[in-house]
Structures are given as structure tokens and as C-alpha cells.
One Martini backbone bead per residue (centre of mass of N, CA, C, O) as a GRO file, in nm:
protein
  369
    1MET     BB    1  -2.443   3.639  -2.503
    2THR     BB    2  -2.296   3.505  -2.267
    3SER     BB    3  -2.383   3.209  -2.327
    4LEU     BB    4  -2.243   3.201  -2.604
    5GLN     BB    5  -1.956   3.256  -2.508
    6LEU     BB    6  -1.940   3.012  -2.319
    7SER     BB    7  -1.998   2.793  -2.534
    8ALA     BB    8  -1.751   2.857  -2.709
    9LYS     BB    9  -1.537   2.810  -2.498
   10GLU     BB   10  -1.615   2.519  -2.427
   11GLU     BB   11  -1.574   2.407  -2.708
   12MET     BB   12  -1.263   2.474  -2.723
   13VAL     BB   13  -1.184   2.305  -2.481
   14GLU     BB   14  -1.282   2.030  -2.591
   15LYS     BB   15  -1.103   2.028  -2.839
   16LEU     BB   16  -0.833   2.037  -2.689
   17LEU     BB   17  -0.865   1.786  -2.514
   18ASP     BB   18  -0.906   1.588  -2.754
   19ALA     BB   19  -0.642   1.644  -2.901
   20ALA     BB   20  -0.456   1.569  -2.665
   21ALA     BB   21  -0.560   1.276  -2.629
   22ARG     BB   22  -0.482   1.198  -2.942
   23GLY     BB   23  -0.211   1.365  -3.034
   24ASP     BB   24  -0.289   1.640  -3.189
   25LEU     BB   25  -0.061   1.871  -3.255
   26THR     BB   26  -0.179   2.055  -3.469
   27GLN     BB   27  -0.443   2.139  -3.326
   28VAL     BB   28  -0.319   2.240  -3.064
   29SER     BB   29  -0.143   2.466  -3.191
   30SER     BB   30  -0.376   2.615  -3.323
   31LEU     BB   31  -0.545   2.688  -3.079
   32LEU     BB   32  -0.312   2.827  -2.909
   33SER     BB   33  -0.250   3.053  -3.121
   34HIS     BB   34  -0.536   3.192  -3.088
   35VAL     BB   35  -0.573   3.078  -2.768
   36PRO     BB   36  -0.361   3.073  -2.507
   37SER     BB   37  -0.560   3.047  -2.250
   38LEU     BB   38  -0.629   2.736  -2.287
   39ILE     BB   39  -0.393   2.591  -2.129
   40ASN     BB   40  -0.562   2.642  -1.829
   41GLN     BB   41  -0.808   2.486  -1.897
   42LYS     BB   42  -1.069   2.307  -1.759
   43GLY     BB   43  -1.228   2.025  -1.719
   44ASP     BB   44  -1.435   1.803  -1.563
   45SER     BB   45  -1.172   1.669  -1.412
   46GLY     BB   46  -0.956   1.929  -1.360
   47TRP     BB   47  -0.788   1.922  -1.625
   48THR     BB   48  -0.559   1.991  -1.850
   49ALA     BB   49  -0.432   1.920  -2.150
   50LEU     BB   50  -0.111   1.951  -2.044
   51ILE     BB   51  -0.069   1.971  -1.739
   52CYS     BB   52   0.046   2.271  -1.645
   53ASP     BB   53  -0.123   2.279  -1.386
   54LYS     BB   54   0.040   2.189  -1.089
   55PHE     BB   55  -0.221   2.261  -0.886
   56SER     BB   56  -0.387   2.052  -0.974
   57VAL     BB   57  -0.659   1.832  -0.887
   58ASN     BB   58  -0.823   1.566  -0.804
   59SER     BB   59  -1.057   1.379  -0.628
   60SER     BB   60  -0.784   1.276  -0.448
   61SER     BB   61  -0.575   1.513  -0.416
   62GLN     BB   62  -0.394   1.494  -0.680
   63THR     BB   63  -0.120   1.544  -0.844
   64ALA     BB   64   0.088   1.483  -1.099
   65TYR     BB   65   0.320   1.396  -0.916
   66ASP     BB   66   0.169   1.189  -0.747
   67ILE     BB   67   0.095   0.996  -0.977
   68SER     BB   68   0.383   0.938  -1.091
   69LYS     BB   69   0.496   0.828  -0.819
   70PHE     BB   70   0.290   0.602  -0.761
   71TRP     BB   71   0.346   0.457  -1.065
   72GLY     BB   72   0.667   0.486  -1.138
   73HIS     BB   73   0.735   0.766  -1.312
   74LYS     BB   74   1.038   0.884  -1.311
   75THR     BB   75   1.060   1.103  -1.537
   76VAL     BB   76   0.807   1.269  -1.458
   77SER     BB   77   0.873   1.315  -1.152
   78ASN     BB   78   1.140   1.474  -1.212
   79LEU     BB   79   1.011   1.706  -1.364
   80LEU     BB   80   0.794   1.784  -1.147
   81GLY     BB   81   1.013   1.827  -0.911
   82ARG     BB   82   1.108   2.116  -1.058
   83THR     BB   83   0.915   2.294  -0.930
   84ASP     BB   84   0.759   2.499  -0.761
   85GLU     BB   85   0.732   2.610  -0.467
   86GLY     BB   86   0.415   2.508  -0.306
   87CYS     BB   87   0.326   2.241  -0.413
   88GLN     BB   88   0.066   2.047  -0.342
   89ARG     BB   89   0.098   1.727  -0.187
   90VAL     BB   90   0.013   1.414  -0.093
   91LEU     BB   91   0.282   1.299  -0.110
   92PRO     BB   92   0.534   1.289   0.083
   93GLY     BB   93   0.785   1.465  -0.012
   94CYS     BB   94   1.072   1.591  -0.233
   95ASP     BB   95   1.196   1.354  -0.333
   96LEU     BB   96   1.349   1.159  -0.625
   97GLN     BB   97   1.305   0.882  -0.544
   98GLN     BB   98   1.238   0.567  -0.626
   99GLN     BB   99   0.884   0.455  -0.584
  100GLU     BB  100   0.711   0.190  -0.676
  101ASN     BB  101   0.597   0.078  -0.379
  102TYR     BB  102   0.409   0.237  -0.160
  103PHE     BB  103   0.287  -0.034   0.012
  104SER     BB  104   0.608  -0.177   0.064
  105ARG     BB  105   0.719  -0.040   0.297
  106GLU     BB  106   0.965  -0.135   0.553
  107MET     BB  107   0.964  -0.087   0.924
  108LEU     BB  108   0.924  -0.399   0.984
  109GLU     BB  109   0.974  -0.693   1.155
  110ARG     BB  110   0.778  -0.972   1.133
  111LEU     BB  111   0.851  -1.241   1.264
  112SER     BB  112   0.731  -1.534   1.183
  113VAL     BB  113   0.870  -1.725   1.402
  114LYS     BB  114   0.693  -1.590   1.651
  115ARG     BB  115   0.384  -1.662   1.607
  116SER     BB  116   0.384  -1.953   1.762
  117GLU     BB  117   0.470  -1.791   2.028
  118ALA     BB  118   0.262  -1.734   2.284
  119ALA     BB  119   0.440  -1.622   2.514
  120TRP     BB  120   0.580  -1.395   2.354
  121LEU     BB  121   0.322  -1.248   2.270
  122GLU     BB  122   0.212  -1.194   2.551
  123ALA     BB  123   0.454  -1.022   2.646
  124LYS     BB  124   0.426  -0.806   2.422
  125GLN     BB  125   0.140  -0.711   2.493
  126ARG     BB  126   0.239  -0.614   2.795
  127ASP     BB  127   0.424  -0.420   2.685
  128PRO     BB  128   0.468  -0.074   2.722
  129ASP     BB  129   0.625  -0.043   2.425
  130SER     BB  130   0.398  -0.122   2.272
  131VAL     BB  131   0.212  -0.101   1.963
  132TYR     BB  132  -0.113   0.033   1.881
  133LEU     BB  133  -0.361  -0.017   1.629
  134LEU     BB  134  -0.669   0.137   1.540
  135PHE     BB  135  -0.970  -0.028   1.417
  136SER     BB  136  -1.274   0.058   1.231
  137ASN     BB  137  -1.381  -0.133   1.009
  138LEU     BB  138  -1.077  -0.110   0.870
  139ASN     BB  139  -1.033   0.186   0.993
  140PRO     BB  140  -0.799   0.399   1.075
  141MET     BB  141  -0.652   0.589   1.315
  142VAL     BB  142  -0.603   0.941   1.275
  143CYS     BB  143  -0.384   1.224   1.228
  144SER     BB  144  -0.392   1.548   1.159
  145SER     BB  145  -0.179   1.822   1.048
  146ASP     BB  146  -0.443   1.979   1.043
  147GLN     BB  147  -0.677   2.169   1.195
  148ASP     BB  148  -0.903   2.132   0.944
  149GLN     BB  149  -0.886   1.866   0.792
  150SER     BB  150  -0.778   1.861   0.517
  151GLU     BB  151  -0.744   1.681   0.220
  152GLY     BB  152  -0.420   1.762   0.179
  153GLY     BB  153  -0.325   1.641   0.430
  154GLU     BB  154  -0.130   1.486   0.653
  155SER     BB  155  -0.108   1.155   0.787
  156ARG     BB  156  -0.125   0.969   1.102
  157LEU     BB  157  -0.087   0.734   1.326
  158CYS     BB  158  -0.238   0.609   1.597
  159ARG     BB  159  -0.081   0.545   1.917
  160PHE     BB  160  -0.085   0.275   2.150
  161SER     BB  161  -0.117   0.136   2.448
  162ILE     BB  162  -0.223  -0.118   2.659
  163GLU     BB  163  -0.396   0.069   2.846
  164ALA     BB  164  -0.596   0.182   2.611
  165VAL     BB  165  -0.681  -0.147   2.501
  166GLU     BB  166  -0.733  -0.380   2.705
  167ASP     BB  167  -1.048  -0.406   2.699
  168LEU     BB  168  -1.069  -0.494   2.396
  169LEU     BB  169  -0.921  -0.779   2.431
  170GLN     BB  170  -1.177  -0.906   2.598
  171LYS     BB  171  -1.339  -0.906   2.344
  172PRO     BB  172  -1.465  -1.133   2.115
  173HIS     BB  173  -1.464  -0.931   1.840
  174THR     BB  174  -1.170  -0.892   1.862
  175VAL     BB  175  -0.888  -0.817   1.647
  176LEU     BB  176  -0.553  -0.957   1.671
  177ILE     BB  177  -0.234  -0.849   1.536
  178PHE     BB  178   0.089  -0.919   1.429
  179LEU     BB  179   0.342  -0.711   1.272
  180GLY     BB  180   0.605  -0.655   1.459
  181VAL     BB  181   0.925  -0.504   1.463
  182GLU     BB  182   1.149  -0.277   1.494
  183LYS     BB  183   1.395  -0.152   1.321
  184ARG     BB  184   1.728  -0.130   1.316
  185LYS     BB  185   1.925   0.156   1.223
  186GLY     BB  186   2.176   0.061   1.406
  187PRO     BB  187   2.415   0.048   1.610
  188SER     BB  188   2.415  -0.068   1.936
  189SER     BB  189   2.427  -0.047   2.245
  190PRO     BB  190   2.458  -0.287   2.483
  191PRO     BB  191   2.174  -0.235   2.621
  192GLU     BB  192   2.012  -0.228   2.342
  193ALA     BB  193   2.097  -0.506   2.220
  194THR     BB  194   1.936  -0.681   2.451
  195ARG     BB  195   1.690  -0.523   2.355
  196GLU     BB  196   1.388  -0.535   2.234
  197PRO     BB  197   1.202  -0.412   2.017
  198PRO     BB  198   0.918  -0.285   1.948
  199ALA     BB  199   0.594  -0.386   1.921
  200TRP     BB  200   0.332  -0.450   1.677
  201PHE     BB  201  -0.028  -0.385   1.665
  202ALA     BB  202  -0.360  -0.480   1.556
  203ILE     BB  203  -0.695  -0.343   1.589
  204ASN     BB  204  -1.031  -0.477   1.545
  205THR     BB  205  -1.347  -0.300   1.578
  206ASP     BB  206  -1.720  -0.252   1.640
  207GLU     BB  207  -1.719  -0.016   1.798
  208ASP     BB  208  -1.780   0.290   1.870
  209ALA     BB  209  -1.621   0.547   1.722
  210ALA     BB  210  -1.660   0.785   1.919
  211GLU     BB  211  -1.544   0.627   2.165
  212LEU     BB  212  -1.264   0.564   2.045
  213LEU     BB  213  -1.163   0.863   2.018
  214LYS     BB  214  -1.134   0.911   2.332
  215ARG     BB  215  -0.856   0.755   2.367
  216SER     BB  216  -0.722   0.990   2.251
  217ARG     BB  217  -0.479   1.266   2.297
  218GLU     BB  218  -0.518   1.364   2.037
  219LYS     BB  219  -0.573   1.579   1.777
  220ASN     BB  220  -0.748   1.538   1.498
  221CYS     BB  221  -0.922   1.281   1.507
  222CYS     BB  222  -0.980   0.987   1.294
  223PHE     BB  223  -1.148   0.798   1.060
  224THR     BB  224  -1.134   0.665   0.776
  225LYS     BB  225  -1.347   0.683   0.473
  226MET     BB  226  -1.149   0.690   0.204
  227ALA     BB  227  -0.926   0.470   0.097
  228HIS     BB  228  -0.836   0.582  -0.191
  229ARG     BB  229  -0.739   0.853  -0.038
  230ASP     BB  230  -0.641   0.837   0.270
  231LEU     BB  231  -0.398   0.622   0.222
  232LEU     BB  232  -0.213   0.861   0.066
  233LYS     BB  233  -0.126   1.036   0.345
  234PHE     BB  234   0.105   0.872   0.408
  235SER     BB  235   0.383   0.762   0.471
  236GLU     BB  236   0.565   0.510   0.347
  237GLU     BB  237   0.594   0.357   0.613
  238GLU     BB  238   0.293   0.362   0.710
  239ALA     BB  239   0.169   0.241   0.450
  240GLY     BB  240   0.294  -0.047   0.498
  241VAL     BB  241   0.147  -0.103   0.766
  242VAL     BB  242  -0.144  -0.066   0.672
  243ALA     BB  243  -0.143  -0.283   0.451
  244GLN     BB  244  -0.086  -0.522   0.633
  245ALA     BB  245  -0.317  -0.489   0.835
  246ARG     BB  246  -0.569  -0.460   0.640
  247SER     BB  247  -0.539  -0.735   0.491
  248VAL     BB  248  -0.571  -0.923   0.739
  249LEU     BB  249  -0.830  -0.805   0.857
  250ALA     BB  250  -0.999  -0.867   0.600
  251TRP     BB  251  -0.969  -1.172   0.611
  252HIS     BB  252  -1.116  -1.212   0.883
  253SER     BB  253  -1.391  -1.074   0.792
  254ARG     BB  254  -1.444  -1.314   0.559
  255TYR     BB  255  -1.302  -1.587   0.722
  256SER     BB  256  -1.463  -1.727   0.993
  257PHE     BB  257  -1.499  -1.977   0.815
  258CYS     BB  258  -1.465  -2.283   0.695
  259PRO     BB  259  -1.401  -2.374   0.358
  260THR     BB  260  -1.442  -2.696   0.398
  261CYS     BB  261  -1.704  -2.721   0.634
  262GLY     BB  262  -1.819  -2.439   0.793
  263SER     BB  263  -1.693  -2.395   1.045
  264SER     BB  264  -1.553  -2.266   1.298
  265THR     BB  265  -1.295  -2.036   1.391
  266ASN     BB  266  -0.954  -1.967   1.495
  267MET     BB  267  -0.685  -1.796   1.604
  268GLU     BB  268  -0.338  -1.796   1.493
  269ASP     BB  269  -0.027  -1.683   1.466
  270GLY     BB  270  -0.092  -1.372   1.520
  271GLY     BB  271  -0.321  -1.378   1.273
  272TYR     BB  272  -0.204  -1.604   1.030
  273LYS     BB  273  -0.437  -1.808   1.132
  274ARG     BB  274  -0.696  -2.061   1.075
  275ARG     BB  275  -0.877  -2.282   1.290
  276CYS     BB  276  -1.057  -2.551   1.299
  277LEU     BB  277  -1.315  -2.677   1.533
  278ASN     BB  278  -1.328  -2.938   1.364
  279SER     BB  279  -1.189  -3.249   1.427
  280ASP     BB  280  -1.288  -3.371   1.121
  281CYS     BB  281  -1.133  -3.189   0.952
  282ARG     BB  282  -0.918  -3.177   0.671
  283SER     BB  283  -0.750  -2.912   0.749
  284LEU     BB  284  -0.594  -3.071   0.999
  285LYS     BB  285  -0.455  -3.226   0.750
  286GLY     BB  286  -0.202  -3.064   0.700
  287VAL     BB  287  -0.143  -2.823   0.443
  288HIS     BB  288  -0.348  -2.520   0.389
  289ASN     BB  289  -0.423  -2.226   0.222
  290THR     BB  290  -0.707  -2.171   0.374
  291CYS     BB  291  -0.549  -2.091   0.659
  292TYR     BB  292  -0.421  -1.849   0.493
  293PRO     BB  293  -0.307  -1.560   0.399
  294ARG     BB  294  -0.260  -1.399   0.070
  295VAL     BB  295   0.014  -1.186   0.169
  296GLY     BB  296   0.267  -1.294   0.096
  297ALA     BB  297   0.624  -1.264   0.012
  298VAL     BB  298   0.781  -1.336  -0.311
  299LEU     BB  299   1.015  -1.420  -0.551
  300LEU     BB  300   0.987  -1.447  -0.899
  301ARG     BB  301   1.234  -1.632  -1.089
  302GLY     BB  302   1.412  -1.667  -1.363
  303ARG     BB  303   1.676  -1.801  -1.526
  304ARG     BB  304   1.598  -1.575  -1.734
  305GLY     BB  305   1.590  -1.232  -1.785
  306ARG     BB  306   1.337  -1.111  -2.028
  307SER     BB  307   1.221  -0.883  -1.905
  308GLY     BB  308   1.102  -0.566  -1.956
  309PRO     BB  309   1.044  -0.257  -1.952
  310ALA     BB  310   0.820  -0.037  -1.951
  311GLU     BB  311   0.678   0.177  -2.128
  312GLY     BB  312   0.862   0.476  -2.058
  313GLU     BB  313   1.089   0.340  -1.902
  314GLU     BB  314   1.357   0.309  -1.707
  315GLY     BB  315   1.619   0.092  -1.739
  316GLY     BB  316   1.652  -0.247  -1.724
  317GLY     BB  317   1.510  -0.459  -1.583
  318GLY     BB  318   1.178  -0.577  -1.521
  319GLU     BB  319   1.237  -0.667  -1.248
  320ARG     BB  320   1.086  -0.630  -0.921
  321ARG     BB  321   1.194  -0.598  -0.603
  322ASP     BB  322   1.043  -0.671  -0.328
  323PRO     BB  323   1.089  -0.570  -0.001
  324ALA     BB  324   0.927  -0.847   0.113
  325GLU     BB  325   1.085  -1.102   0.029
  326GLY     BB  326   1.243  -1.167   0.317
  327GLU     BB  327   0.979  -1.207   0.519
  328GLU     BB  328   0.872  -1.457   0.360
  329GLY     BB  329   0.788  -1.808   0.257
  330GLY     BB  330   0.535  -1.710   0.084
  331GLY     BB  331   0.385  -1.656  -0.206
  332ALA     BB  332   0.345  -1.356  -0.418
  333VAL     BB  333   0.494  -1.158  -0.679
  334LEU     BB  334   0.515  -0.941  -0.920
  335LEU     BB  335   0.608  -0.984  -1.267
  336ARG     BB  336   0.732  -0.738  -1.460
  337GLY     BB  337   0.659  -0.648  -1.798
  338ARG     BB  338   0.594  -0.512  -2.092
  339ARG     BB  339   0.386  -0.789  -2.159
  340GLY     BB  340   0.412  -1.046  -1.962
  341ARG     BB  341   0.649  -1.198  -2.130
  342SER     BB  342   0.827  -1.514  -2.163
  343GLY     BB  343   1.086  -1.693  -2.350
  344PRO     BB  344   1.256  -1.862  -2.555
  345ALA     BB  345   1.515  -1.847  -2.728
  346GLU     BB  346   1.659  -1.854  -3.010
  347GLY     BB  347   1.714  -2.211  -3.057
  348GLU     BB  348   1.538  -2.312  -2.840
  349GLU     BB  349   1.384  -2.528  -2.650
  350GLY     BB  350   1.058  -2.502  -2.613
  351GLY     BB  351   0.732  -2.354  -2.540
  352GLY     BB  352   0.735  -2.220  -2.291
  353GLY     BB  353   0.791  -1.943  -2.114
  354GLU     BB  354   0.896  -2.072  -1.853
  355ARG     BB  355   1.167  -2.252  -1.757
  356ARG     BB  356   1.220  -2.152  -1.454
  357ILE     BB  357   1.118  -2.149  -1.109
  358LEU     BB  358   1.199  -1.965  -0.819
  359LEU     BB  359   1.177  -2.000  -0.464
  360ARG     BB  360   1.237  -1.734  -0.236
  361GLY     BB  361   1.287  -1.733   0.094
  362ARG     BB  362   1.364  -1.644   0.411
  363ARG     BB  363   1.625  -1.869   0.396
  364GLY     BB  364   1.683  -1.934   0.075
  365GLU     BB  365   1.507  -2.124  -0.038
  366GLU     BB  366   1.463  -2.370  -0.305
  367GLY     BB  367   1.200  -2.416  -0.558
  368SER     BB  368   1.022  -2.577  -0.796
  369CYS     BB  369   0.722  -2.497  -1.026
   0.00000   0.00000   0.00000
């Protein structure tokens, strides 16, 4: 009898979930009017039909608020942000400011013009104020805010000085990249104005992870294990740093050989270029995109902005200006529209979608493509 009752209940839950997914308001209202308790029953994915249980989380430990904030659904996140206090969220902060690109927040000045200055980089590497982030096989070392290292806790990056990682820099398989320097938050006093802010570097090594953890003085330290979940536990500022570091380190891990001739390569420009060691290689003549990581950011803008906001979104223009637009001189950032198309207005000549595209770089140069 008990199993029959459970089966009947599960069947009603499945009917409610299916009706809600199809948008069948009549059937949803009918089922809830007969059995109101169904409104908080969860399916196999852990969600309710109307997502009314704001404390439910998915397999990545995200609440409905976290998902709406991550994907930039401003209206939904504003509604969910007015919930009861105590709702545990993965994404830190309870502010309702629109944050479209979680991994694009910039807390560092990348200073791409300094990457080719070997003497300057060497001095920054030896500077005791410089910050080093330690990666083990592309996984950053983090400190958990919870003593029990629960899945829902916030994480922060472990930061090291040159003394703690100096021996790793001497090993041949260690990859070191320059991330940038800290941005100045406001007007500085005369002594601080003449002093350069601390530089940040990222190190990736294949040394034993357990031994690397012993270098940290912090408690509850570990290396991230599931990138799709663990990288969502950082603050927006640190998430941007991790995204920059991990993308460049991943490029080095995949492209250690020249894509033109297959010879070995070495790193240059603070980790943002690989140079072929074969003196006869064609990649040494001219500028080739195979020598650089495709992670730079720049805004692609049309002569007339005809892209609209995505369906269900508020706001005016469809173009979203990436925060990293002014940091780099090349690369591309996504131009989002409601359907991803733009074309000439009625009565205009021309068949192509984009009339003219401008590339706006670090110094404001423009060029058509």
C-alpha cells in the first residue's frame, strides 16, 4: 500500500513538472488546487515545478538567484534578490547590480606594453610585494571560507610571495605568466604615486599537489577539482583574474610546439607569445596569430547599432561592452543581439549584414575589417 501511495505521488509530481515545463497553466492550476503540497515537491534534478523553493540548489550548488545572476537575467535576479535573508548563494554578495559577464571583471591593469620589457618583468618578479598565484595542472590553489570546506562556501585565491615559489621558477617545466598590476582605487599621496602598484603572476606546475599545499600558511587550502563548479565560488574580482590566468596557462599546455613547422617553442612577452626555435620557420617572418593566445579582448562595433536586447531582457541596445575592451589591442568579444543578426535598414543598398566594423584597440586606433 505504501509503495502504491508513493508511486501515485511521484506520478502527480511528474505531471506537474511536465505541465510547468510546457507552460500549461490550466493543468498546473488544476493539480495545485487538488494537492497544494505539490508546489514544493522536487523532481530528479532537485528543482520544483515553479522554482518556489528558493533554498534548493542544483548539482553545482547554485540557487535560482545564482543562475539568474550568472546569465545576466536582471529582472529575475532582482525578484529573487528580495527573498528572505539566509538564502545560501554560491555567487558572493547580495547587491542587485547587473553583472553580465561574471568572468570579465577586471581588478588588474594588464599592462601589455610592459610584456616585452624583460628587465622590468625580472625586477617585478623579484619584488617582495609581487603576488603569485599557484596552479597545479591548471587548477588554482584556493582557501575555503568554511572550516569544513562545504560545497556552498566561498573560496578565495591563495597568494604567495617570491620567497615561497622561487624554487619553482628554476624548474624547466614551470610556466610563469604576467597578469598585470593592481589598479589604483583613488588619488594617491605623493610617496604612493611614485611607487608602482604590486604586480601579479600565475605559476602552473606539475609538481606533487600535496607538497605544493605545504607552501601555504593558510588553513583549509586545496586545489579546485571541478572547474565548472568550483570556479563559481570566487568573488567577481578574483573570478576575472582566474579566467585570465587559466585561459593563458591552458594555451601553453596545448601549444608547446610550433603549429607551422612542429619545432619546439619558448615563451616570450610575459607568457603571451610563443616563439619557434627553428630559425628557418616561416612564423619568424612577420606577425602570425599562431604565436599568440586568442584571449585578447576588443569591441566589435557596427556603424549603426541595430542589435536588440535578448528576449526577456530589459534595457536599450543589444551590444554589451566588455570590461576588458580597453586592455588589449587585438582579439574579439561577442556582439550579442536578439537573434545575432543585423542588416541594412529598409531602403538602403547593400546585401550584407554588417555595414562596417570598427576595431577599437588599446590606444583607440580604428581599422575596418
